[in-house]
N, C-alpha and C positions, 0 to 999 in steps of 0.2 A: 878608695875612689879619688879620682883627680879633682882638684878645686874647680869651681865654676869659673869659666872665662867670660861667657856672654849670656845675658838673659834678654828676652824679648817676647812679643806676641807675633806669631805667624798666623795671618788671617786670610780667609777666602782664597784657598789654594786651588787654582784651576790646573788640572792634571790631564794632559793629552798623552796617551800611552800607545806606543808603536812597537810592532815586531821588527827585530833586526837579526841578522846573522851574528853569532858571537864573535866571528873572526874580525869584524870591523872594530870591535872594542879592545882588541889586544894591545894596541898602542897606548891605551889609557889605563890598563889593568895594573893596579899596584901589586908589588911582590906580596906573596903569601895569601892572596885572595883569588877567588874563582867566580865566574858568573853565577848568579843566583837565578835559577830557571824555575818558572811556575807553569805547571801543566804543559811542559814541552816548549814554552815560549820564552825567548830572551827579549826583554823589554828595554826600551829607552823611553823616558818621559820628558816632555816639555812642560815646565811648571812655572806658573806665575803666581805671585802672592805679595802681600804687604808685610814688611817688618814694621812693628809699632812698639813704642816705648823701649827702644833698644838701649841696653846698658852694657858696657864693657867693664868687668870687675866692679860692678855696682855703680859706675859713673855714667851719667847721661850727658852726652856731648851735644851742645847746641847745633841745630840744623842737621843733625845726623842720627836722629832717633826714629823718624818715620820715613820710610822710603819703599819703593818697589824693588822686587828682585825677580828676575827670570832666569831659569837654569835649564840646561839639558843634562840629564843624569841617567845612570844605569845602576843595576842592582848586583851586589856581590855578597859573598859570605866568606868568613875566615874562621878556621878552626883554632881556637885558643885551648891549649891543653888543660888550663885551669878551670874553664867553664863550659867548654864545648863550642858549638857553632855560634858565631856572631853574624847577624844579617845586617848589611850596611849599604851605603850609597856612595857612588863615585860620581863626581861632577865633571862633565866634559867642558862645560863653560857656564859661568855665572855672570849676569849682567846687573849692575846697580847704577844709580844716577850720580853717586858720590865718589870721586877719585880717592879720597882718604879711606873709605871703606874698602875699596878694591885693594889698596896698598896694604892695609892691615891683614886682610885675608890671604893675599898672595905671599906676604912675607912670613907670617906666623904659621899658617895652616897649609902652605904650598898648594893653594887652590888655583883656579884659572879664572879670575875675575877680570872684567873690563867695565869701564865707566862709559855710559852712553846716555843721551837724552831719553827720558822715559815719561810715561803718563799712564793713568789708569782711569777706569770708569767703574763706579759702584752706584747702582740705582736699585731701589726697592719699591715694589708695588704689592703691598700685603705680604704674603709668604713668598712671592716670586722675586728673584734677584737677577739683575744684569751685571755681570762681572767681566771686565775686559782689561787686558794688559798690552802695552805698546812700547816699542823702543825703536830708535832710529839707527840704522846701520848703513853706512856708505850713502848717506843722503836720502835713504828710502825708509819709510816707516814700516815696521813689521808688527803684526799683532795677532792675538787670538782671544777668544772669550766664549762665554756661555750665558744662556738664560735658563733659569730653573723653573720648575712648575710645581713646587710644593715645599713644605718645611723640611728642615734637616732631620735625618734619621740615623739611628745606630747602624753601623755596618755589620754584615753577617759574618759569622765565624767561617773561616775557610774560603772566603770570597776573593775575587780578584782585587777589589779595592782594599781589602785587608792586606794582601800581599804588597801592594804598591805603597801603602802608607805606613805599614808596621816594620820599618827598618830603623834601628836605633843607634847605628854607628856610622861614622863618616870615615872614608879612607881616601888618601891621595898619595901619589908617587913622590917619594923623596929622591930616590934614584933607582937604579935597576935592582938593587938588593934591599933597600929600606923603604918602609911605608909609614906614613903619618896616620895615626888612629885617634879618633876622639868620639866621645859618647854624646848623644843627643837625647834629652829626656822631655817627654810630653805625654799627656793623657791620650787615651784612645779618642779619635776624632769622629764627629758626625759628618755625614755627607748628604748632599741635596740631590733630588731627582733632576735629571737634565731634560729640558724641553727642546733646546736647540743649541747649536754651537757653530763657530766659524774659526778657521785657521788660515791666515794669510801670511805665511812665513816662507821665505826662500832659504830652506835648510842648507843647500849647497853653498850659497853666498855667505851665510852667517857661520856655519859650523864645518864647512869643508866638503869636498867632493864625495867622501864616503857616505855622507848623510843626505846627498842631493835627492835620492829616490823618495825620501819622506815628504818632499814638497807636494807631490801629487798623490801620496798615499793617504787613505783614510785611517785615522787612529782606530786601534782595536777597541778602545774604550775612552770615555771622557768623564771625569769626575769633578765635582766641586766640593772640597772639604772645608768645614767652617774654621778649623784650626784651633789654636789655644795658646796659652803661655808655654814657652820652651826655655830650656837651659842647655847650653853647650859647654861641656867640660874641657879643661885644658888638654891639649894634644900630648901625645907621646910618640916616640919613634920606635918602631918595632922591626 
């Protein structure tokens, strides 16, 4: 097993899940992977959450341990002859407020990070939460969020939310023939029942014309996961 590169807490993950045609993901698909389809649906997810107590190889860097992240991601699988199928995530774009974090991720893990002004809202009223994430793109604020209507619950076996959250590998394109692979470790998450949600994101402006139809599309599902402590292992090139 590879050494640990990063530890952190990922907390209050808002996940907005959309149906797309697999063809639009081909430019982002790493070698040796294929789209991971659930019940005939190819998903992309818009995800916002907080990184807390972030440490790189055990070191906590001042002013870089707690921050927002927003990403657009899709789901893949890779057949490893030694262990069978690995189910993972590919990030189309990741947004953080700190340029140094973006530089590390882009340089080491070949991800697609950008640094933007960001903010979030966390409010609690009893068991109900208001969780919202925002970032500024080309002088316009983008944002999405949820309000819950009850306490967090265990997810059901074989459910959509299990499919979305239970991917424990990350993949990115090194080049046309090589792929960066890394393992992500965390316990099974609890999820909150959703009372209401909003999404005010110009997908075409932020992510490119291929994703513009999502601006006016309703997500197939919306989840809020409580999250947990996580560990990200050192990458390897395959």
